[in-house]
BASE-425635 format. One record per residue: residue in one letter; x, y, z of N, C-alpha, C in turn. Coordinates in steps of 0.02 Angstrom, whole numbers, padded with zeros to 5 digits, always signed. Example, Ala and Ser with C-alpha at 12.3 -4.5 7.8 and 13.67 -1.06 7.14 Angstrom:
<pts>
A+00660-00284+00390+00615-00225+00390+00660-00165+00390S+00642-00112+00354+00684-00053+00357+00645+00002+00394
</pts>
This chain:
<pts>
X+00042-00060+00000+00000+00000+00000+00044+00062+00000X+00031+00108-00046+00067+00171-00050+00025+00225-00016X+00052+00255+00037+00016+00304+00078+00048+00373+00070X+00009+00421+00050+00030+00491+00049+00000+00525+00109X+00042+00548+00155+00021+00573+00220+00029+00649+00220X-00027+00685+00216-00026+00758+00213-00031+00785+00284X+00022+00818+00306+00027+00838+00376+00037+00913+00382X-00010+00946+00417-00001+01015+00435+00039+01018+00500X+00090+01061+00503+00129+01071+00564+00121+01143+00586X+00093+01152+00644+00081+01220+00669+00141+01249+00706X+00187+01205+00728+00245+01228+00767+00310+01202+00737X+00328+01222+00676+00388+01195+00646+00452+01214+00682X+00448+01269+00721+00507+01289+00759+00512+01254+00827X+00461+01215+00846+00463+01175+00907+00422+01111+00894X+00452+01065+00856+00416+01005+00836+00394+00963+00895X+00432+00966+00950+00414+00925+01008+00349+00948+01040X+00324+01007+01021+00260+01032+01047+00203+01021+00998X+00216+00988+00942+00164+00978+00892+00143+00905+00892X+00084+00891+00920+00062+00822+00928+00052+00787+00861X+00029+00825+00810+00020+00795+00744+00085+00771+00714X+00139+00810+00723+00204+00789+00698+00230+00729+00737X+00223+00730+00803+00246+00673+00844+00210+00610+00823X+00144+00615+00813+00103+00559+00790+00133+00531+00725X+00145+00574+00676+00171+00552+00612+00241+00523+00618X+00282+00553+00659+00351+00531+00667+00354+00461+00698X+00306+00446+00742+00302+00380+00773+00268+00329+00727X+00215+00352+00692+00174+00306+00653+00207+00286+00587X+00238+00334+00552+00264+00319+00485+00313+00260+00484X+00362+00257+00530+00406+00199+00530+00369+00134+00546X+00319+00137+00589+00281+00077+00605+00240+00054+00545X+00215+00101+00505+00180+00082+00443+00229+00050+00395X+00290+00077+00391+00342+00048+00348+00359-00023+00371X+00364-00032+00437+00377-00099+00464+00323-00149+00442X+00262-00123+00435+00205-00166+00417+00199-00174+00342X+00245-00146+00303+00246-00157+00231+00219-00101+00189X+00198-00045+00219+00172+00011+00181+00229+00055+00155X+00218+00086+00098+00265+00137+00073+00235+00205+00090X+00271+00245+00129+00244+00307+00157+00284+00367+00132X+00248+00417+00107+00278+00482+00093+00242+00534+00134X+00280+00574+00172+00252+00626+00213+00261+00693+00177X+00206+00729+00167+00208+00796+00139+00193+00845+00196X+00243+00885+00215+00237+00926+00275+00292+00980+00274X+00286+01029+00318+00340+01079+00323+00405+01052+00352X+00403+00993+00385+00463+00962+00412+00456+00887+00405X+00513+00853+00395+00512+00780+00385+00490+00743+00448X+00456+00687+00438+00436+00643+00493+00449+00572+00472X+00460+00529+00522+00475+00459+00508+00549+00446+00503X+00569+00394+00465+00640+00377+00459+00660+00377+00386X+00719+00351+00371+00746+00355+00303+00707+00314+00253X+00665+00269+00276+00623+00230+00230+00564+00270+00204X+00550+00326+00236+00491+00366+00219+00510+00422+00171X+00471+00430+00118+00482+00486+00073+00461+00551+00107X+00484+00607+00078+00468+00672+00108+00460+00724+00053X+00405+00762+00056+00394+00819+00012+00382+00880+00055X+00425+00930+00049+00419+00989+00092+00363+01035+00067X+00320+01055+00113+00267+01103+00098+00278+01167+00138X+00242+01219+00120+00250+01283+00154+00219+01281+00224X+00247+01322+00269+00219+01329+00336+00159+01375+00332X+00100+01352+00354+00043+01398+00354+00054+01452+00407X+00043+01515+00388+00058+01570+00433+00016+01569+00496X-00047+01548+00490-00092+01546+00548-00134+01482+00546X-00169+01470+00600-00213+01411+00603-00270+01415+00553X-00288+01476+00532-00340+01483+00481-00314+01467+00412X-00254+01489+00396-00224+01472+00332-00216+01396+00325X-00202+01362+00381-00196+01289+00379-00261+01256+00357X-00316+01291+00368-00382+01262+00352-00410+01287+00285X-00388+01347+00264-00421+01378+00207-00375+01393+00148X-00313+01371+00149-00267+01392+00095-00233+01333+00060X-00268+01279+00051-00239+01221+00017-00220+01239-00055X-00161+01218-00077-00137+01230-00144-00155+01169-00188X-00209+01175-00226-00233+01118-00265-00184+01100-00320X-00152+01150-00350-00102+01135-00402-00045+01092-00374X-00022+01110-00314+00031+01071-00282+00007+01000-00267X-00054+00995-00243-00082+00929-00227-00087+00885-00289X-00110+00913-00345-00116+00875-00406-00048+00849-00428X+00002+00893-00427+00070+00873-00446+00097+00818-00401X+00085+00825-00336+00109+00776-00287+00075+00708-00297X+00010+00709-00308-00028+00647-00317-00005+00611-00381X+00006+00649-00434+00028+00618-00496+00099+00588-00489X+00141+00621-00449+00209+00597-00440+00211+00535-00395X+00170+00534-00342+00173+00481-00292+00129+00421-00309X+00076+00433-00348+00030+00379-00367+00008+00339-00305X-00020+00372-00255-00038+00337-00193-00100+00293-00200X-00104+00243-00158-00166+00204-00150-00212+00238-00099X-00181+00273-00052-00218+00308+00001-00187+00376+00012X-00229+00427+00020-00207+00493+00040-00238+00507+00109X-00196+00524+00157-00220+00541+00224-00216+00616+00234X-00273+00647+00246-00277+00719+00260-00282+00729+00335X-00228+00752+00365-00228+00762+00438-00257+00829+00458X-00270+00873+00410-00309+00933+00422-00375+00921+00388X-00424+00899+00425-00486+00873+00396-00521+00925+00352X-00513+00990+00368-00545+01042+00329-00517+01046+00257X-00458+01017+00247-00428+01018+00180-00453+00961+00136X-00492+00916+00163-00513+00857+00124-00549+00874+00060X-00594+00924+00058-00626+00940-00007-00575+00961-00060X-00523+00998-00041-00470+01017-00089-00432+00956-00112X-00419+00909-00065-00384+00847-00084-00427+00806-00131X-00492+00803-00117-00538+00766-00161-00537+00797-00231X-00536+00864-00235-00533+00898-00299-00469+00881-00336X-00413+00880-00299-00348+00863-00330-00347+00791-00355X-00377+00745-00317-00381+00675-00339-00420+00670-00404X-00475+00708-00408-00515+00708-00468-00475+00734-00528X-00441+00791-00518-00403+00821-00573-00343+00778-00593X-00314+00742-00544-00256+00700-00559-00277+00632-00589X-00342+00619-00591-00365+00554-00616-00348+00497-00571X-00344+00510-00505-00325+00459-00457-00386+00428-00423X-00385+00364-00416-00438+00330-00379-00419+00314-00307X-00369+00349-00280-00345+00336-00212-00400+00347-00161X-00400+00306-00109-00446+00315-00053-00424+00377-00014X-00472+00418+00005-00457+00479+00045-00480+00468+00117X-00431+00470+00162-00446+00462+00234-00431+00527+00270X-00474+00546+00315-00463+00605+00356-00453+00585+00429X-00404+00614+00462-00394+00600+00533-00414+00663+00572X-00460+00656+00618-00486+00713+00656-00442+00727+00717X-00382+00754+00704-00336+00769+00759-00364+00821+00806X-00402+00868+00779-00427+00923+00820-00501+00933+00803X-00542+00938+00854-00614+00948+00843-00630+01022+00855X-00655+01058+00804-00668+01129+00811-00736+01143+00842X-00756+01102+00890-00821+01110+00922-00819+01074+00989X-00869+01088+01029-00882+01050+01090-00957+01051+01102X-00979+01014+01153-01050+01012+01169-01061+01040+01239X-01111+01083+01245-01130+01109+01310-01169+01055+01348X-01180+01068+01412-01214+01019+01454-01281+00996+01426X-01317+01041+01393-01382+01022+01365-01379+00994+01295X-01318+00980+01272-01310+00951+01206-01303+01002+01151X-01298+01067+01169-01290+01119+01118-01221+01114+01086X-01218+01118+01020-01155+01116+00983-01124+01186+00984X-01062+01191+01010-01028+01255+01017-00967+01257+00973X-00954+01315+00942-00892+01322+00904-00834+01329+00952X-00775+01311+00928-00714+01315+00969-00694+01388+00976X-00689+01415+01036-00670+01486+01044-00602+01503+01015X-00557+01453+01012-00489+01467+00987-00489+01476+00911X-00545+01459+00878-00549+01465+00805-00605+01513+00785X-00621+01559+00830-00679+01603+00818-00659+01676+00812X-00597+01690+00794-00577+01760+00782-00617+01788+00724X-00643+01848+00732-00681+01882+00679-00740+01839+00656X-00767+01798+00702-00825+01758+00686-00811+01699+00640X-00748+01675+00638-00730+01620+00593-00748+01551+00620X-00772+01548+00682-00786+01483+00712-00836+01442+00672X-00890+01475+00649-00941+01437+00611-00915+01417+00542X-00881+01461+00504-00851+01437+00441-00803+01379+00450X-00763+01380+00505-00718+01323+00517-00758+01260+00530X-00811+01266+00570-00853+01208+00585-00885+01180+00521X-00909+01224+00478-00940+01201+00416-00887+01171+00370X-00826+01197+00371-00772+01168+00332-00754+01099+00358X-00757+01090+00424-00745+01025+00454-00798+00975+00430X-00861+00997+00428-00915+00954+00404-00905+00936+00331X-00883+00985+00291-00870+00972+00220-00814+00922+00213X-00763+00926+00257-00709+00878+00256-00732+00808+00271X-00777+00802+00320-00805+00736+00335-00841+00707+00275X-00879+00750+00241-00918+00727+00183-00873+00705+00126X-00813+00735+00121-00768+00721+00065-00729+00656+00073X-00726+00629+00134-00682+00573+00149-00715+00505+00138X-00674+00457+00117-00695+00387+00113-00691+00353+00181X-00643+00376+00222-00635+00352+00291-00625+00413+00336X-00655+00410+00395-00645+00462+00445-00619+00428+00508X-00559+00447+00529-00527+00416+00588-00526+00465+00646X-00540+00439+00705-00539+00478+00767-00500+00441+00820X-00481+00476+00873-00438+00448+00924-00472+00398+00970X-00536+00409+00985-00566+00374+01042-00641+00364+01031X-00670+00322+01074-00743+00312+01071-00781+00376+01085X-00755+00415+01132-00786+00479+01147-00785+00524+01086X-00727+00529+01053-00722+00570+00993-00768+00545+00938X-00775+00479+00932-00820+00450+00882-00892+00473+00894X-00913+00472+00957-00982+00492+00972-00991+00567+00959X-00941+00607+00976-00946+00680+00964-00948+00695+00889X-00903+00664+00850-00901+00677+00778-00965+00653+00745X-00990+00595+00766-01053+00570+00738-01110+00618+00752X-01113+00643+00814-01168+00689+00832-01162+00755+00794X-01102+00781+00788-01092+00844+00752-01108+00835+00678X-01087+00779+00649-01100+00766+00578-01176+00762+00566X-01211+00728+00610-01283+00720+00601-01318+00788+00602X-01296+00832+00646-01327+00898+00651-01314+00941+00589X-01260+00925+00554-01243+00963+00494-01259+00923+00431X-01304+00873+00439-01331+00832+00385-01277+00797+00344X-01224+00774+00378-01173+00733+00346-01183+00661+00370X-01197+00616+00323-01207+00546+00340-01140+00509+00336X-01113+00490+00394-01049+00456+00396-01054+00382+00377X-01115+00355+00378-01123+00284+00360-01077+00240+00400X-01039+00197+00365-00992+00152+00398-00920+00176+00389X-00910+00240+00379-00844+00266+00363-00801+00283+00424X-00831+00284+00483-00796+00306+00543-00757+00249+00575X-00694+00263+00594-00651+00214+00626-00616+00246+00687X-00609+00208+00741-00572+00230+00800-00501+00203+00795X-00453+00248+00788-00382+00229+00785-00344+00276+00832X-00321+00253+00890-00287+00298+00937-00219+00319+00911X-00191+00369+00942-00123+00390+00926-00073+00342+00960X-00014+00333+00931+00036+00289+00962+00070+00322+01021X+00088+00282+01070+00129+00309+01124+00202+00313+01100X+00241+00354+01133+00312+00361+01117+00351+00310+01159X+00380+00261+01127+00415+00208+01164+00475+00234+01203X+00499+00294+01185+00554+00325+01224+00529+00350+01292X+00463+00355+01299+00434+00380+01360+00394+00325+01395X+00424+00267+01401+00392+00210+01434+00438+00185+01489X+00410+00177+01548+00449+00156+01607+00405+00111+01649X+00429+00052+01666+00391+00004+01706+00393+00025+01779X+00335+00042+01809+00336+00063+01879+00358+00009+01927X+00354-00055+01906+00376-00109+01950+00452-00109+01960X+00488-00079+01913+00561-00079+01917+00590-00011+01931X+00547+00037+01950+00568+00106+01961+00546+00130+02028X+00590+00161+02065+00571+00192+02128+00537+00258+02112X+00475+00269+02136+00441+00332+02121+00472+00390+02159X+00461+00450+02133+00481+00509+02170+00444+00509+02237X+00479+00524+02290+00451+00515+02357+00404+00571+02376X+00365+00559+02429+00321+00610+02456+00360+00664+02492X+00324+00712+02523+00358+00767+02556+00387+00814+02504X+00344+00857+02476+00366+00900+02422+00364+00864+02355X+00322+00813+02350+00314+00776+02287+00291+00824+02232X+00311+00808+02170+00298+00851+02113+00240+00825+02072X+00192+00868+02059+00140+00854+02010+00157+00892+01947X+00153+00859+01889+00174+00890+01827+00113+00905+01782X+00115+00964+01752+00064+00985+01704+00100+00998+01638X+00092+00952+01590+00132+00953+01529+00089+00965+01467X+00044+01013+01471-00003+01028+01417+00007+01098+01390X-00019+01110+01331-00017+01178+01303-00054+01225+01349X-00030+01287+01354-00058+01334+01403-00110+01381+01372X-00140+01361+01317-00194+01401+01288-00252+01407+01337X-00286+01464+01335-00345+01474+01377-00398+01422+01361X-00406+01404+01296-00461+01358+01279-00445+01286+01301X-00385+01273+01326-00370+01208+01357-00393+01207+01430X-00427+01259+01452-00449+01263+01522-00393+01282+01569X-00341+01316+01543-00283+01331+01585-00301+01377+01643X-00351+01421+01633-00372+01464+01688-00395+01423+01748X-00430+01369+01735-00452+01325+01790-00393+01290+01822X-00343+01273+01781-00283+01244+01811-00246+01294+01854X-00244+01357+01833-00212+01409+01874-00245+01413+01942X-00312+01410+01942-00348+01411+02006-00331+01350+02049X-00326+01291+02017-00307+01231+02054-00235+01237+02079X-00192+01266+02039-00122+01275+02059-00117+01317+02123X-00160+01368+02127-00160+01409+02189-00181+01367+02249X-00232+01325+02239-00256+01282+02295-00201+01233+02316X-00169+01202+02267-00116+01154+02283-00056+01189+02315X-00042+01249+02292+00013+01286+02321-00001+01302+02395X-00063+01319+02410-00082+01334+02479-00079+01272+02523X-00090+01213+02493-00090+01151+02533-00021+01136+02561X+00031+01154+02524+00100+01143+02548+00125+01072+02541X+00083+01025+02520+00103+00955+02514+00137+00941+02447X+00115+00977+02396+00135+00963+02327+00169+01024+02296X+00222+01011+02259+00251+01062+02216+00229+01048+02144X+00224+01099+02104+00201+01091+02035+00257+01107+01986X+00260+01066+01934+00307+01077+01879+00264+01088+01817X+00267+01146+01788+00226+01164+01730+00272+01169+01669X+00254+01133+01616+00293+01133+01555+00276+01193+01512X+00327+01231+01493+00320+01283+01443+00340+01250+01376X+00290+01224+01341+00304+01184+01281+00323+01225+01221X+00299+01288+01218+00307+01328+01158+00372+01369+01155X+00395+01393+01214+00451+01440+01212+00430+01504+01177X+00474+01533+01137+00459+01594+01101+00421+01577+01037X+00359+01599+01033+00318+01585+00974+00324+01641+00923X+00308+01624+00860+00309+01674+00807+00258+01728+00821X+00272+01789+00796+00228+01846+00807+00158+01833+00780X+00153+01797+00723+00088+01783+00694+00045+01742+00740X+00076+01695+00775+00038+01652+00820+00018+01690+00884X+00064+01729+00911+00047+01768+00971-00006+01820+00956X-00004+01847+00894-00053+01898+00876-00125+01872+00878X-00134+01808+00862-00201+01779+00864-00221+01757+00935X-00172+01734+00973-00188+01708+01040-00125+01712+01084X-00125+01761+01129-00066+01767+01174-00080+01738+01243X-00133+01697+01248-00149+01668+01314-00094+01623+01342X-00056+01585+01301-00003+01544+01332+00048+01585+01370X+00067+01642+01342+00116+01684+01377+00086+01713+01441X+00023+01734+01438-00009+01762+01498-00017+01709+01552X-00039+01649+01533-00048+01595+01581+00019+01574+01611X+00070+01571+01570+00136+01553+01594+00160+01602+01647X+00149+01667+01635+00171+01718+01684+00131+01713+01749X+00066+01699+01744+00026+01691+01805+00050+01632+01846X+00065+01577+01813+00088+01517+01849+00157+01528+01878X+00201+01560+01841+00269+01571+01866+00270+01615+01928X+00218+01656+01937+00216+01701+01995+00192+01666+02059X+00168+01604+02053+00142+01569+02112+00198+01535+02151X+00193+01533+02217+00242+01496+02256+00235+01421+02245X+00290+01384+02250+00291+01311+02242+00273+01289+02171X+00277+01335+02122+00264+01318+02052+00327+01333+02011X+00351+01283+01977+00411+01289+01935+00390+01283+01862X+00404+01335+01822+00391+01332+01750+00456+01312+01716X+00454+01257+01678+00515+01230+01648+00504+01218+01573X+00558+01211+01536+00556+01196+01465+00598+01135+01451X+00574+01094+01404+00615+01038+01383+00663+01057+01327X+00656+01120+01303+00699+01148+01250+00697+01106+01187X+00641+01071+01178+00634+01029+01119+00674+00965+01121X+00700+00947+01179+00743+00888+01188+00702+00833+01221X+00692+00778+01185+00650+00724+01210+00681+00690+01272X+00747+00687+01276+00779+00657+01335+00767+00701+01396X+00773+00767+01388+00760+00812+01443+00686+00808+01464X+00642+00802+01416+00571+00795+01431+00559+00733+01473X+00589+00677+01453+00581+00615+01491+00606+00624+01563X+00662+00656+01571+00690+00667+01638+00645+00711+01681X+00613+00760+01650+00567+00803+01687+00506+00764+01709X+00482+00719+01667+00427+00675+01687+00449+00627+01742X+00508+00600+01734+00532+00549+01781+00539+00576+01852X+00551+00641+01858+00559+00671+01924+00494+00689+01958X+00438+00675+01925+00373+00692+01953+00342+00631+01987X+00294+00643+02029+00257+00591+02065+00191+00573+02030X+00160+00623+01998+00096+00612+01964+00086+00668+01913X+00038+00658+01868+00022+00708+01818-00047+00737+01829X-00061+00793+01796-00126+00826+01800-00151+00836+01729X-00212+00814+01714-00241+00820+01648-00266+00891+01635X-00275+00910+01572-00302+00976+01557-00376+00981+01571X-00401+01042+01578-00472+01054+01592-00507+01072+01526X-00494+01035+01474-00519+01052+01407-00582+01012+01392X-00640+01045+01385-00703+01009+01377-00705+00966+01314X-00678+00990+01258-00682+00954+01195-00621+00912+01181X-00587+00887+01232-00525+00849+01223-00540+00778+01199X-00523+00761+01135-00536+00694+01110-00481+00645+01127X-00424+00671+01153-00364+00631+01164-00312+00678+01193X-00264+00652+01231-00209+00694+01254-00145+00653+01253X-00101+00670+01206-00037+00635+01203+00004+00648+01266X-00004+00707+01296+00033+00723+01357+00011+00679+01416X-00054+00663+01418-00078+00616+01470-00047+00548+01459X-00046+00525+01396-00017+00459+01381+00057+00458+01397X+00093+00514+01385+00164+00519+01403+00173+00504+01478X+00132+00537+01519+00137+00526+01591+00122+00454+01609X+00068+00428+01582+00047+00361+01601+00098+00308+01578X+00126+00317+01519+00177+00270+01495+00238+00269+01541X+00251+00326+01574+00306+00331+01621+00286+00306+01691X+00225+00280+01697+00203+00256+01762+00181+00310+01810X+00161+00368+01783+00136+00422+01826+00060+00421+01827X+00029+00411+01884-00044+00418+01887-00063+00489+01867X-00119+00497+01834-00142+00563+01812-00210+00577+01844X-00215+00634+01879-00280+00655+01905-00313+00698+01852X-00380+00695+01849-00414+00726+01792-00483+00753+01811X-00503+00809+01782-00573+00829+01787-00616+00777+01751X-00676+00770+01774-00721+00719+01746-00752+00746+01682X-00713+00745+01628-00734+00774+01564-00721+00726+01506X-00769+00716+01462-00760+00685+01398-00715+00624+01396X-00667+00625+01349-00621+00568+01341-00581+00556+01404X-00565+00609+01440-00525+00601+01501-00561+00554+01549X-00626+00565+01557-00664+00521+01602-00672+00451+01574X-00668+00445+01507-00671+00378+01476-00607+00340+01489X-00550+00373+01486-00485+00339+01486-00454+00334+01556X-00459+00385+01596-00424+00387+01660-00464+00351+01714X-00430+00315+01757-00462+00277+01810-00510+00322+01849X-00571+00297+01859-00623+00338+01891-00603+00361+01961X-00560+00322+01995-00537+00342+02062-00494+00405+02060X-00468+00422+02002-00424+00481+01996-00459+00540+01962X-00525+00534+01950-00562+00589+01921-00595+00631+01976X-00598+00696+01963-00627+00741+02013-00677+00788+01980X-00720+00816+02022-00769+00865+01999-00755+00934+02027X-00729+00936+02089-00716+01001+02121-00641+01008+02135X-00621+01070+02148-00551+01083+02164-00531+01048+02229X-00578+01045+02277-00563+01012+02340-00548+00937+02329X-00586+00905+02285-00573+00835+02269-00505+00827+02235X-00488+00874+02191-00423+00871+02157-00366+00877+02206X-00371+00923+02253-00319+00932+02303-00312+00870+02346X-00368+00840+02365-00366+00779+02406-00332+00722+02368X-00347+00715+02303-00315+00663+02263-00240+00675+02257X-00221+00737+02244-00150+00753+02237-00113+00739+02302X-00142+00758+02357-00110+00746+02422-00104+00672+02437X-00155+00634+02418-00153+00561+02431-00099+00528+02388X-00095+00548+02324-00042+00520+02281+00027+00540+02305X+00031+00599+02335+00096+00622+02360+00119+00586+02422X+00072+00562+02463+00090+00536+02529+00075+00462+02540X+00028+00434+02501+00007+00365+02511+00042+00321+02460X+00096+00287+02481+00136+00248+02434+00098+00190+02404X+00055+00158+02444+00017+00100+02419-00033+00122+02365X-00068+00177+02378-00116+00204+02330-00080+00226+02266X-00022+00258+02275+00017+00280+02217+00041+00220+02176X+00067+00169+02208+00093+00111+02172+00038+00076+02132X-00022+00070+02161-00078+00039+02127-00094+00077+02062X-00099+00144+02068-00119+00183+02010-00061+00194+01961X+00000+00189+01984+00056+00191+01937+00053+00131+01890X+00039+00072+01918+00033+00011+01877-00027+00016+01829X-00082+00041+01854-00141+00048+01811-00128+00099+01755X-00095+00153+01771-00080+00204+01720-00036+00175+01665X+00017+00140+01685+00063+00110+01637+00026+00059+01593X-00016+00018+01624-00052-00035+01587-00102-00005+01538X-00129+00054+01553-00180+00085+01510-00152+00106+01442X-00086+00107+01434-00056+00126+01370-00032+00066+01330X-00042+00005+01354-00013-00054+01323-00038-00065+01251X-00099-00043+01236-00126-00053+01168-00106+00002+01120X-00065+00049+01143-00047+00107+01102+00024+00104+01075X+00054+00044+01073+00121+00039+01044+00116+00057+00969X+00168+00085+00939+00165+00103+00868+00146+00044+00824X+00171-00016+00839+00156-00074+00797+00081-00091+00798X+00051-00090+00858-00020-00105+00863-00063-00051+00831X-00043+00012+00840-00081+00067+00810-00075+00064+00734X-00014+00049+00708-00005+00045+00636-00050-00009+00606X-00057-00065+00641-00100-00119+00617-00173-00096+00614X-00195-00059+00664-00264-00033+00664-00272+00020+00610X-00221+00059+00599-00222+00111+00548-00231+00080+00479X-00191+00031+00465-00195-00002+00399-00261-00039+00390X-00286-00068+00444-00352-00101+00441-00406-00050+00425X-00400+00010+00454-00450+00062+00441-00447+00085+00369X-00388+00081+00337-00380+00105+00269-00396+00051+00217X-00408-00010+00239-00421-00065+00191-00493-00065+00167
</pts>
């Protein structure tokens, strides 16, 4: 099978902070191991030397990534690669890819992977546009473009059962019939970030570290995490390590959303909170995780998956989580909370109760066992067949 993998990269200057690129970099070699021929078309190469690479332009903003597909380039690429399957990782670009397939005279299967959902559901089931994509009222056009992308695909892949139910519900409301085209294919875990808790001494209590390794955008619920950080700081039992994943961002990105910088400054001003950077170094990132006692999930209502949560769990770090969406589906119910008081109590128990911590460290590690690149590649290829 010849696979042309179209990948948008939003952070080419900090690839370690781009989950789509990490996904491709882990998956492409596993697909090659399984016998597929893979070419990645992206602003930066992903995979290994067995994978082809076609460099594309960096989209200046998250809107250009959705609305500025170059059909001429796509036609040329499809004719050169002669793929059996084209994977559009920016689902909104699928109609342009379908147009290019038509013009190129290609019968390749078009698969879309819903890495990011530009919507969420309110408590009463109301469909809401994503606030991070609603500058100048663009939220609804993005949502409609997402629906058009679903309609253009032969296969639609999502991370989780929760994401499948959300995408199905959103598609139905926008009169897109997915039929039997929807497949659940999780992202692969990073085998460099796997540690057996049975053979590792955990970071000890008494100033134990809880790590928050997520993007600091406001729409990730970071404001709620800042409030929790204040509560944990007041408790005195736990220290917090907050990852600054982006570092210095391009002016175009800050101009649309400067909330990561503002949230980072608020967190850095709190006592017992350390803001750190992995500097794009995966070994340093692993060491920062290894020095923690537990992880904290994001407060993001529309979260269909979190690679950062899986990073912690693969390292044997229990993760406490708000009872939201996929997080509540995946994370052990004993570690889910509804109120800040419950979150503080869980953090303090993980920090001080070695037996409770050991139990959940084993459960966390085991919860990632089905996400090895080889297993995910097999599911990926099955979805494309």
